SETORMAR-401400 format. One record per residue: residue in three letters; y negated, z negated, x negated of N, C-alpha, C, O, CB in turn; residue number from 1. Coordinates in steps of 0.02 Angstrom, whole numbers. Each point is the difference from the previous one (the first is absolute). Glycine has a CB too. Layout:
! residues N
[node "ALA"; [Y; Z; X]; [Y; Z; X]; [Y; Z; X]; [Y; Z; X]; [Y; Z; X]; NUM] ...
This chain:
! residues 190
[node "MET"; [-1106; -89; -348]; [69; -20; 14]; [44; 61; 14]; [54; 5; -28]; [-96; -114; 73]; 1] [node "VAL"; [18; 154; -2]; [39; 60; 17]; [6; 45; -61]; [53; 29; -13]; [-91; -36; 132]; 2] [node "ALA"; [-17; 14; -157]; [2; 43; -60]; [49; -28; -51]; [36; 39; -31]; [-156; -6; 51]; 3] [node "THR"; [123; -99; -28]; [47; -30; -46]; [72; 13; 22]; [43; 16; -40]; [-128; -105; 12]; 4] [node "PHE"; [98; 82; 94]; [67; 13; 27]; [20; 72; -13]; [56; 13; -20]; [-73; -101; 108]; 5] [node "ASN"; [-28; 136; -76]; [15; 71; -10]; [13; 15; -74]; [45; 39; -15]; [-115; -11; 114]; 6] [node "ILE"; [33; -59; -143]; [10; 11; -72]; [68; -29; -20]; [38; 32; -36]; [-163; -36; 14]; 7] [node "GLU"; [140; -57; 46]; [65; -31; -16]; [57; 42; 27]; [51; 8; -33]; [-105; -121; 33]; 8] [node "ARG"; [47; 139; 60]; [52; 41; 30]; [10; 65; -39]; [56; 21; -12]; [-83; -70; 125]; 9] [node "ALA"; [-29; 81; -134]; [4; 61; -39]; [35; -13; -67]; [41; 41; -23]; [-146; 2; 78]; 10] [node "ILE"; [89; -98; -87]; [32; -18; -64]; [74; -13; 12]; [42; 23; -39]; [-150; -73; -4]; 11] [node "PHE"; [125; 15; 96]; [70; -14; 16]; [39; 64; 11]; [54; 8; -27]; [-88; -117; 78]; 12] [node "ILE"; [6; 154; -11]; [34; 64; 13]; [9; 40; -64]; [52; 30; -11]; [-100; -29; 127]; 13] [node "SER"; [-3; -2; -159]; [5; 36; -64]; [55; -29; -44]; [38; 37; -30]; [-160; -11; 36]; 14] [node "ILE"; [127; -92; -9]; [52; -32; -40]; [69; 16; 29]; [46; 15; -38]; [-126; -107; 7]; 15] [node "MET"; [87; 88; 96]; [65; 15; 31]; [20; 73; -11]; [59; 14; -10]; [-82; -102; 97]; 16] [node "THR"; [-25; 133; -86]; [15; 70; -12]; [25; 10; -71]; [48; 37; -11]; [-136; -3; 94]; 17] [node "VAL"; [56; -66; -132]; [22; 5; -70]; [71; -28; -8]; [41; 30; -34]; [-161; -39; -5]; 18] [node "ILE"; [134; -47; 71]; [67; -30; -4]; [51; 47; 32]; [53; 12; -29]; [-102; -128; 32]; 19] [node "ALA"; [33; 142; 56]; [47; 44; 35]; [12; 64; -40]; [56; 24; -5]; [-94; -70; 115]; 20] [node "LEU"; [-15; 73; -140]; [8; 61; -40]; [43; -13; -61]; [42; 41; -18]; [-153; -2; 57]; 21] [node "SER"; [101; -97; -71]; [40; -14; -60]; [73; -10; 18]; [44; 19; -38]; [-144; -71; -16]; 22] [node "GLN"; [114; 23; 114]; [69; -8; 21]; [30; 67; 20]; [58; 14; -16]; [-84; -130; 54]; 23] [node "GLY"; [-13; 157; -3]; [25; 65; 23]; [11; 49; -56]; [41; 45; 6]; [-100; -65; 99]; 24] [node "CYS"; [23; 13; -160]; [6; 47; -55]; [45; -24; -56]; [11; 36; -49]; [-124; 3; 77]; 25] [node "SER"; [139; -99; -22]; [43; -25; -53]; [67; 36; 0]; [22; 26; 52]; [-78; -138; -46]; 26] [node "ASN"; [87; 113; -63]; [63; 36; -6]; [58; -48; 11]; [14; -42; -43]; [-66; 124; -38]; 27] [node "HIS"; [85; -76; 138]; [56; -43; 17]; [65; 34; -20]; [3; 62; -3]; [-68; -113; 98]; 28] [node "PRO"; [118; 13; -109]; [63; 29; -22]; [28; 51; 49]; [28; 50; -20]; [-5; -155; -39]; 29] [node "GLU"; [-31; 93; 126]; [27; 48; 47]; [-40; 64; 2]; [22; 49; 30]; [21; -144; 37]; 30] [node "ALA"; [-100; 96; -99]; [-42; 60; 1]; [15; 47; -58]; [-24; 56; -1]; [-64; -123; 57]; 31] [node "ALA"; [126; 45; -105]; [14; 41; -57]; [75; 8; -9]; [36; -45; 23]; [-143; 7; -78]; 32] [node "PRO"; [132; 88; 26]; [-36; 59; -21]; [-13; 47; 58]; [33; -4; 52]; [18; -7; -166]; 33] [node "TYR"; [-98; 56; 106]; [-17; 48; 52]; [56; 51; 6]; [23; 28; -50]; [-146; -44; 28]; 34] [node "LYS"; [145; 29; 84]; [52; 50; 9]; [-27; 59; 40]; [-53; -5; 31]; [142; -85; -36]; 35] [node "ALA"; [-53; 144; 4]; [-22; 61; 34]; [-3; -11; 75]; [33; -45; 27]; [17; 115; -118]; 36] [node "LEU"; [-89; -29; 125]; [-6; -4; 73]; [68; 12; 32]; [40; 41; -23]; [-158; -1; 17]; 37] [node "THR"; [132; -78; 59]; [62; 7; 36]; [-6; 59; 48]; [-48; 3; 39]; [72; -127; -48]; 38] [node "PRO"; [23; 171; 7]; [-7; 57; 45]; [12; -20; 72]; [44; -40; 15]; [-7; 115; -107]; 39] [node "ALA"; [-77; -47; 137]; [8; -12; 72]; [53; 48; 25]; [14; 51; -30]; [-134; -89; 43]; 40] [node "PRO"; [151; 21; 44]; [49; 46; 28]; [-33; 65; 21]; [-60; 2; 13]; [130; -98; 25]; 41] [node "SER"; [-31; 150; -35]; [-28; 65; 17]; [-30; 1; 70]; [-39; 45; 16]; [121; 7; -91]; 42] [node "THR"; [-65; -101; 117]; [-28; -2; 68]; [-69; -30; 2]; [-33; 2; 52]; [148; -12; -10]; 43] [node "VAL"; [-139; -19; -98]; [-67; -30; -1]; [-50; 51; -23]; [3; 24; -56]; [46; -137; 32]; 44] [node "SER"; [-95; 129; 68]; [-52; 48; -15]; [-58; -34; -34]; [-11; -60; 9]; [45; 129; 89]; 45] [node "SER"; [-72; -31; -139]; [-58; -29; -33]; [-56; -13; 50]; [-48; -35; -17]; [79; 95; -88]; 46] [node "SER"; [-26; -33; 166]; [-51; -13; 51]; [21; -57; 46]; [-35; -15; 49]; [1; 135; -54]; 47] [node "ALA"; [90; -153; -10]; [25; -56; 41]; [-42; -62; -13]; [-52; 2; -33]; [168; 47; 30]; 48] [node "CYS"; [-92; -104; 30]; [-36; -63; -10]; [49; -52; -25]; [61; 10; -1]; [-143; 19; 92]; 49] [node "ILE"; [54; -86; -112]; [41; -54; -29]; [-29; -67; 22]; [-61; -6; 8]; [93; 79; -108]; 50] [node "ASP"; [11; -122; 109]; [-22; -68; 17]; [-26; -34; -62]; [27; 8; -55]; [57; -15; 149]; 51] [node "VAL"; [-138; -31; -85]; [-32; -35; -56]; [-3; -74; 15]; [-28; -21; 50]; [-40; 123; -79]; 52] [node "GLU"; [98; -142; -15]; [-2; -73; 6]; [-53; -26; -48]; [-15; 31; -51]; [137; -36; 84]; 53] [node "GLY"; [-149; -54; -16]; [-50; -31; -43]; [3; -75; 4]; [39; -29; 37]; [-111; 129; -23]; 54] [node "ILE"; [29; -131; -54]; [-5; -73; -3]; [-73; -19; -10]; [-38; 36; -32]; [156; -46; -14]; 55] [node "VAL"; [-136; -48; 72]; [-68; -26; -8]; [0; -48; -58]; [40; -47; -2]; [-65; 61; 125]; 56] [node "LEU"; [-19; -2; -171]; [-9; -46; -57]; [-56; -48; 17]; [-58; 14; -12]; [99; 74; -71]; 57] [node "GLY"; [-24; -143; 112]; [-49; -49; 19]; [28; -46; 53]; [56; 10; 24]; [-148; 70; -51]; 58] [node "ASP"; [54; -130; 46]; [22; -51; 48]; [-23; 21; 70]; [-50; -25; 26]; [44; -66; -115]; 59] [node "ILE"; [44; 137; 119]; [-18; 30; 64]; [19; -47; 58]; [51; -35; -5]; [-35; 151; -45]; 60] [node "THR"; [-55; -116; 103]; [15; -40; 59]; [54; 36; 41]; [9; 60; -5]; [-126; -108; 6]; 61] [node "SER"; [153; 10; 40]; [53; 27; 42]; [-28; 52; 48]; [-56; -5; 24]; [118; -103; -33]; 62] [node "ASN"; [-21; 159; 22]; [-16; 54; 47]; [-64; 38; -16]; [-33; 25; 45]; [91; -92; 40]; 63] [node "SER"; [-74; 72; -149]; [-58; 40; -20]; [17; 74; 5]; [59; 19; -3]; [-98; -110; -74]; 64] [node "LYS"; [-11; 132; 84]; [9; 72; 9]; [-21; 36; -64]; [-54; -14; -27]; [34; 3; 152]; 65] [node "VAL"; [62; 57; -148]; [-18; 45; -55]; [-11; 69; 31]; [42; 25; 38]; [26; -92; -125]; 66] [node "SER"; [-124; 97; 71]; [-18; 66; 27]; [12; 53; -52]; [-5; -12; -60]; [-81; -40; 134]; 67] [node "LEU"; [103; 111; -51]; [12; 58; -43]; [-54; 52; 13]; [-12; 20; 57]; [137; -41; -57]; 68] [node "TYR"; [-158; 43; -54]; [-50; 53; 3]; [24; 59; -40]; [26; -9; -55]; [-119; -75; 69]; 69] [node "LYS"; [85; 143; 12]; [13; 62; -38]; [-67; 18; -31]; [-51; 3; 34]; [146; 39; 43]; 70] [node "THR"; [-96; -31; -143]; [-63; 13; -35]; [0; 70; -31]; [53; 31; -9]; [-64; -153; -14]; 71] [node "SER"; [-48; 146; 7]; [-6; 66; -31]; [2; -4; -76]; [5; 51; -34]; [-71; -13; 132]; 72] [node "SER"; [63; -99; -124]; [-4; -10; -72]; [23; -71; -16]; [5; -42; 44]; [-100; 125; -54]; 73] [node "LEU"; [110; -95; -53]; [16; -67; -24]; [-60; -31; -36]; [7; -53; -31]; [114; 85; 21]; 74] [node "ASN"; [-178; -1; 14]; [-62; -26; -28]; [-19; -64; 39]; [-2; 1; 61]; [-35; 116; -97]; 75] [node "PHE"; [22; -170; 0]; [-15; -65; 31]; [-56; 6; 52]; [7; -26; 56]; [29; -31; -161]; 76] [node "THR"; [-90; 90; 88]; [-57; 6; 46]; [19; 38; 64]; [-20; -20; 54]; [-57; 18; -153]; 77] [node "ILE"; [115; 55; 92]; [20; 39; 58]; [49; -40; 44]; [-6; 2; 61]; [-10; 105; -127]; 78] [node "VAL"; [63; -142; 35]; [47; -40; 38]; [-37; -55; 39]; [13; -9; 59]; [77; 32; -145]; 79] [node "MET"; [-135; -59; 53]; [-36; -54; 34]; [-45; 27; 56]; [-6; -33; 52]; [9; -34; -159]; 80] [node "SER"; [-33; 125; 97]; [-41; 30; 52]; [43; 17; 61]; [-21; -12; 57]; [-56; 59; -144]; 81] [node "LYS"; [136; -20; 76]; [46; 17; 55]; [19; -62; 39]; [1; 1; 62]; [44; 96; -129]; 82] [node "ILE"; [-30; -151; 32]; [20; -62; 32]; [-57; -27; 44]; [13; -26; 55]; [64; 0; -151]; 83] [node "ARG"; [-138; 31; 72]; [-57; -27; 37]; [-21; 44; 59]; [-33; -25; 46]; [-4; -28; -152]; 84] [node "THR"; [54; 117; 106]; [-27; 46; 51]; [52; 31; 46]; [-18; 28; 51]; [-71; -5; -130]; 85] [node "ALA"; [153; -28; 63]; [51; 34; 40]; [49; -50; 29]; [3; -58; -21]; [-15; 160; -51]; 86] [node "GLN"; [50; -80; 119]; [54; -40; 30]; [64; 12; -40]; [11; 55; -26]; [-65; -48; 141]; 87] [node "PRO"; [97; -58; -122]; [63; 10; -34]; [45; 48; 39]; [-7; 6; 61]; [-2; -122; -112]; 88] [node "VAL"; [55; 149; 17]; [47; 44; 33]; [58; -40; 29]; [34; 24; 45]; [-66; 69; -122]; 89] [node "SER"; [44; -153; 51]; [54; -42; 24]; [-10; -71; -25]; [-43; -12; -43]; [121; 110; 45]; 90] [node "TRP"; [-40; -144; 25]; [-1; -69; -26]; [67; -32; 14]; [38; 21; 44]; [-162; -31; -25]; 91] [node "GLU"; [140; -42; -58]; [61; -39; 7]; [-16; -73; -10]; [-51; -18; -29]; [121; 115; -13]; 92] [node "ILE"; [-26; -140; 67]; [-6; -72; -9]; [37; -19; -64]; [56; 23; -12]; [-66; -43; 138]; 93] [node "VAL"; [-20; -23; -167]; [31; -24; -61]; [51; -54; 19]; [-16; -45; 39]; [-89; 70; -108]; 94] [node "ASN"; [166; -20; 43]; [52; -49; 17]; [-10; -66; -38]; [-46; -7; -40]; [125; 102; 62]; 95] [node "GLU"; [-35; -143; -9]; [-6; -67; -28]; [1; -2; -76]; [-29; -44; -30]; [84; 3; 133]; 96] [node "SER"; [-21; 89; -133]; [4; 1; -73]; [-53; 46; -32]; [4; 14; -60]; [118; -37; 70]; 97] [node "GLY"; [-170; 45; 29]; [-55; 42; -26]; [16; 74; -3]; [-39; 38; -28]; [6; -135; -38]; 98] [node "GLY"; [89; 118; 95]; [20; 70; -2]; [-21; 38; 62]; [-16; -29; 52]; [111; -3; -123]; 99] [node "PHE"; [-95; 98; 66]; [-15; 44; 56]; [30; 69; -14]; [21; 14; -56]; [-128; -78; 81]; 100] [node "ARG"; [109; 106; 28]; [31; 66; -7]; [-35; 49; 46]; [-13; -14; 58]; [124; -37; -87]; 101] [node "PHE"; [-127; 110; 1]; [-28; 55; 39]; [52; 57; -1]; [25; 19; -53]; [-146; -52; 26]; 102] [node "ASN"; [136; 59; 85]; [50; 52; 7]; [-31; 69; -5]; [-54; 13; 25]; [122; -89; 46]; 103] [node "CYS"; [-32; 120; -105]; [-13; 72; -2]; [-70; 18; -25]; [-40; 29; 37]; [120; -19; 57]; 104] [node "LEU"; [-95; -26; -157]; [-62; 23; -31]; [15; 63; -39]; [50; 5; -36]; [-95; -124; 28]; 105] [node "SER"; [2; 168; 15]; [9; 64; -35]; [-41; -1; -65]; [-33; -49; -16]; [52; 109; 125]; 106] [node "HIS"; [-15; -5; -147]; [-39; 5; -62]; [-74; -8; 15]; [-24; 23; 51]; [111; 54; -101]; 107] [node "GLY"; [-123; -111; 5]; [-71; -10; 8]; [-24; -62; -36]; [37; -31; -38]; [-31; 89; 147]; 108] [node "THR"; [-68; -76; -95]; [-30; -60; -29]; [-16; -48; 56]; [-23; 20; 54]; [-25; 46; -151]; 109] [node "TYR"; [60; -131; 84]; [-5; -51; 52]; [-30; -64; -28]; [-6; -9; -61]; [105; 60; 119]; 110] [node "ALA"; [-117; -96; -12]; [-21; -68; -18]; [28; -49; 51]; [-5; 11; 60]; [-100; 33; -116]; 111] [node "PHE"; [134; -98; 31]; [18; -57; 42]; [-59; -48; -3]; [-29; -11; -53]; [155; 24; 32]; 112] [node "VAL"; [-145; -42; 79]; [-59; -42; 3]; [13; -62; 43]; [30; 5; 53]; [-103; 97; -67]; 113] [node "ILE"; [51; -160; -11]; [2; -62; 38]; [-69; -33; -7]; [-25; -6; -56]; [152; -9; 39]; 114] [node "PRO"; [-157; -8; 73]; [-63; -37; -7]; [11; -64; -39]; [51; -33; 9]; [-92; 81; 101]; 115] [node "THR"; [-6; -66; -153]; [8; -61; -40]; [0; -62; 44]; [23; -53; -22]; [-79; 110; -74]; 116] [node "SER"; [31; -52; 157]; [2; -57; 46]; [71; -16; 23]; [12; -53; 30]; [-127; 83; 9]; 117] [node "SER"; [164; 13; -54]; [70; -11; 19]; [38; -41; -52]; [60; -11; 9]; [-64; 118; 52]; 118] [node "TYR"; [-29; -131; -113]; [33; -37; -53]; [-16; -75; 7]; [-55; -19; 20]; [50; 119; -96]; 119] [node "LYS"; [55; -141; 58]; [-10; -73; 1]; [-42; -22; -59]; [-49; -37; 8]; [159; 23; 51]; 120] [node "SER"; [-92; 38; -118]; [-37; -20; -60]; [-4; 59; -48]; [-49; 36; 0]; [86; -157; 13]; 121] [node "SER"; [15; 131; -53]; [-3; 54; -50]; [5; 69; 34]; [44; 11; 41]; [7; -88; -127]; 122] [node "VAL"; [-96; 121; 68]; [-2; 68; 27]; [34; 47; -49]; [-13; -3; -60]; [-95; -21; 122]; 123] [node "GLY"; [152; 65; -36]; [35; 50; -41]; [10; 63; 40]; [2; -2; 62]; [56; -88; -126]; 124] [node "SER"; [-53; 145; 31]; [4; 65; 33]; [68; 11; 35]; [51; -25; -23]; [-131; 69; -62]; 125] [node "PRO"; [79; -5; 139]; [63; 24; 29]; [20; 62; -39]; [-37; 50; -2]; [9; -97; 118]; 126] [node "LEU"; [87; 45; -147]; [21; 56; -43]; [67; 27; 20]; [44; -37; 22]; [-109; -13; -115]; 127] [node "PRO"; [75; 116; 86]; [66; 29; 14]; [45; -9; -60]; [-23; -12; -56]; [-29; 97; 134]; 128] [node "TYR"; [117; -80; -66]; [47; 3; -56]; [1; 72; -25]; [5; 47; 40]; [66; -142; 7]; 129] [node "GLU"; [-76; 104; -112]; [3; 67; -30]; [72; 24; -2]; [46; -41; -3]; [-148; 17; -66]; 130] [node "PHE"; [112; 90; 72]; [67; 28; -4]; [-3; 72; -24]; [-53; 32; 2]; [92; -108; 90]; 131] [node "ASP"; [19; 101; -114]; [9; 69; -22]; [59; 30; 38]; [54; -30; 0]; [-103; 6; -115]; 132] [node "CYS"; [39; 81; 145]; [54; 39; 30]; [-14; 72; -20]; [-50; 15; -31]; [67; -96; 131]; 133] [node "ARG"; [28; 125; -82]; [-11; 70; -19]; [-63; 29; 33]; [-40; 32; -33]; [164; -19; 18]; 134] [node "ASN"; [-132; -24; 80]; [-55; 29; 38]; [-57; -48; 13]; [-50; 19; 30]; [132; 56; 21]; 135] [node "PHE"; [-75; -138; -73]; [-52; -50; 13]; [-5; -46; -60]; [50; -22; -28]; [-30; 27; 152]; 136] [node "CYS"; [-81; -20; -143]; [-11; -57; -45]; [-62; -35; 24]; [-47; 32; 24]; [103; 26; -123]; 137] [node "LEU"; [-56; -123; 94]; [-57; -40; 22]; [-26; -38; -60]; [38; -32; -35]; [7; 21; 153]; 138] [node "ARG"; [-111; 15; -129]; [-33; -36; -55]; [-61; -35; 27]; [-39; 28; 39]; [80; 56; -123]; 139] [node "ILE"; [-50; -146; 62]; [-59; -40; 17]; [-58; 25; -42]; [7; 6; -61]; [63; -108; 93]; 140] [node "ALA"; [-126; 116; 0]; [-59; 24; -36]; [-45; -59; -21]; [-20; -4; -58]; [25; 112; 122]; 141] [node "PHE"; [-20; -152; -17]; [-39; -60; -16]; [12; -53; 53]; [23; 14; 55]; [-110; 57; -114]; 142] [node "GLN"; [69; -132; 40]; [-1; -56; 46]; [-64; -38; -10]; [-27; -1; -56]; [153; -7; 57]; 143] [node "GLY"; [-152; -21; 51]; [-62; -36; -5]; [-34; -3; 68]; [29; -23; 49]; [-41; 58; -169]; 144] [node "GLY"; [-49; -11; 123]; [-37; 0; 63]; [-69; -28; -10]; [-31; 10; -52]; [137; -22; 114]; 145] [node "ASP"; [-129; -24; -11]; [-66; -31; -2]; [5; -67; 37]; [56; -19; 18]; [-116; 132; -21]; 146] [node "PRO"; [6; -149; 13]; [5; -65; 34]; [28; 3; 71]; [22; -51; 27]; [-118; 15; -97]; 147] [node "ARG"; [95; 95; 102]; [25; 6; 69]; [72; 26; 5]; [35; -17; 47]; [-152; 38; -13]; 148] [node "TYR"; [139; 18; -83]; [65; 33; 5]; [40; -5; -65]; [-27; 8; -55]; [-22; 69; 139]; 149] [node "ALA"; [114; -91; -76]; [48; 6; -56]; [34; 68; 8]; [25; 16; 55]; [-6; -145; -64]; 150] [node "VAL"; [-18; 169; -44]; [21; 69; 4]; [52; 17; -53]; [-4; -23; -57]; [-108; 53; 104]; 151] [node "GLY"; [161; 10; -27]; [48; 30; -47]; [2; 75; 14]; [25; 20; 52]; [43; -128; -59]; 152] [node "ALA"; [-92; 149; -39]; [-1; 73; 9]; [58; 31; -38]; [18; -24; -54]; [-144; 23; 68]; 153] [node "PHE"; [156; 54; 14]; [58; 30; -31]; [7; 73; 21]; [-33; 23; 47]; [89; -135; -49]; 154] [node "SER"; [-13; 147; -34]; [15; 70; 17]; [75; 9; 8]; [40; -33; -32]; [-143; 72; -31]; 155] [node "ILE"; [120; 7; 108]; [69; 23; 7]; [-3; 74; -14]; [-37; 37; 33]; [70; -127; 53]; 156] [node "ARG"; [6; 112; -133]; [-2; 71; -17]; [69; 27; -13]; [49; -37; -6]; [-162; 21; -42]; 157] [node "ASP"; [117; 81; 43]; [61; 35; -15]; [-1; 19; -73]; [-37; 45; -20]; [47; 0; 138]; 158] [node "PRO"; [30; -78; -159]; [-2; 14; -72]; [28; 69; -18]; [-9; 24; -56]; [20; -145; 36]; 159] [node "THR"; [22; 153; 68]; [28; 66; -14]; [-45; 57; 25]; [18; 58; -6]; [96; -109; 13]; 160] [node "ALA"; [-172; 33; 20]; [-45; 51; 29]; [-21; 50; -54]; [-14; -18; -57]; [-27; -65; 142]; 161] [node "GLN"; [39; 147; -66]; [-19; 53; -46]; [-74; -5; -18]; [-19; 10; -58]; [108; 63; 106]; 162] [node "ASN"; [-132; -87; 1]; [-72; -1; -11]; [-24; -71; -9]; [-26; -30; 47]; [13; 136; 20]; 163] [node "ARG"; [22; -133; -126]; [-20; -69; -13]; [-76; -8; -9]; [-26; -55; 10]; [137; 38; -64]; 164] [node "SER"; [-146; 70; 37]; [-71; -6; -16]; [-42; -22; 60]; [-48; -37; -10]; [64; 123; -77]; 165] [node "THR"; [0; -63; 148]; [-41; -20; 57]; [13; -72; 19]; [-46; -33; 25]; [48; 150; 16]; 166] [node "PHE"; [58; -142; -53]; [14; -69; 17]; [-20; -48; -56]; [-13; -58; 13]; [108; 98; 59]; 167] [node "ALA"; [-98; -15; -133]; [-13; -43; -58]; [-67; -35; 5]; [-9; -55; -28]; [79; 131; -41]; 168] [node "ARG"; [-118; -46; 103]; [-66; -32; 6]; [5; -63; 43]; [-41; -46; -8]; [-14; 157; -5]; 169] [node "ASN"; [103; -115; 58]; [4; -55; 48]; [60; -46; -9]; [11; -42; 43]; [-71; 115; 34]; 170] [node "SER"; [98; -66; -129]; [58; -43; -7]; [14; -16; -73]; [-29; 30; -46]; [76; 18; 150]; 171] [node "LEU"; [-3; -95; -114]; [20; -19; -67]; [65; 37; -18]; [38; 20; 44]; [-93; -133; -32]; 172] [node "SER"; [66; 121; -75]; [61; 33; -23]; [61; -42; 18]; [-2; -61; 0]; [-61; 114; -94]; 173] [node "CYS"; [117; -19; 110]; [63; -35; 14]; [33; -23; -65]; [50; -36; 3]; [-35; 104; 101]; 174] [node "ASP"; [-41; -48; -161]; [29; -17; -64]; [-28; -63; -31]; [16; -16; -57]; [3; 136; 41]; 175] [node "THR"; [-61; -158; 54]; [-29; -61; -27]; [53; -54; -5]; [53; 5; 31]; [-165; 26; 16]; 176] [node "LEU"; [98; -82; -85]; [46; -55; -8]; [9; -38; 65]; [-47; -5; 40]; [15; -5; -160]; 177] [node "ARG"; [91; -16; 131]; [14; -37; 61]; [-24; -71; -8]; [11; -32; -52]; [88; 105; 76]; 178] [node "GLY"; [-131; -99; 27]; [-24; -69; 0]; [50; -47; 34]; [57; 20; 14]; [-174; 21; -13]; 179] [node "SER"; [97; -102; 11]; [44; -49; 29]; [14; 13; 74]; [46; -31; 28]; [-89; -52; -110]; 180] [node "LEU"; [5; 127; 114]; [11; 16; 70]; [41; 64; 8]; [-7; 35; 51]; [-100; -92; -22]; 181] [node "TYR"; [150; 73; -77]; [41; 59; 4]; [66; -15; 35]; [31; -51; -13]; [-84; 95; -93]; 182] [node "LYS"; [73; 1; 150]; [66; -5; 34]; [35; 67; -8]; [-31; 51; -16]; [-11; -137; 100]; 183] [node "LYS"; [107; 85; -72]; [37; 63; -2]; [-22; 44; 58]; [-33; -22; 46]; [131; -36; -100]; 184] [node "CYS"; [-79; 121; 50]; [-16; 49; 51]; [21; -26; 69]; [59; -16; 10]; [-45; 109; -94]; 185] [node "PRO"; [-61; -98; 132]; [18; -27; 66]; [45; 45; 41]; [22; -19; 54]; [-130; -39; -57]; 186] [node "LEU"; [122; 118; -21]; [46; 44; 34]; [73; -17; -16]; [46; 34; 21]; [-133; 56; -23]; 187] [node "GLY"; [97; -144; -37]; [67; -22; -18]; [33; 44; -53]; [61; 5; -3]; [-51; -50; 117]; 188] [node "LEU"; [-52; 76; -155]; [27; 46; -50]; [-4; -26; -71]; [17; 35; -47]; [-49; 56; 121]; 189] [node "GLY"; [9; -153; -83]; [-8; -22; -68]; [31; -63; -12]; [-3; -26; -56]; [-97; 83; 51]; 190] 
């Protein structure tokens, strides 16, 4: 009985991940055509931070908590290991419409995490909204998880950085196509 439930849950999570990926990667009218990065004001340093908003793709229960992990890589195995062995750097409560916000994230690689026990029925990843600014761009690396956690991994990087090779191993290009979770530059410049 338990084995059947676990198999059914794994199949359900796999199906939901495929649906969410297909929705997140589809080309919506507001996502095209791709325009150049919006320049940040001269007062914004590349070492500064930026607020990141997100949304939960799934039927989340009221007052659920989304945790933020800083990761060393966007590799699925490394991200999941970090989630299972480390404490989150921060957490926020998901609002009534499934949204949440983390203030002042700097360049790096991260994961949003919600336990699957926090969902009423359909499980979906907590994902950030992607954006492009002169000194910041955010790209979703993957969404998914395992039977215990729903995960959305992403990178925030400086597209104008001189030394792209050291960051390229841990982040996605800012030149990728925009998905349905794209918003204008949160610095109010786009």
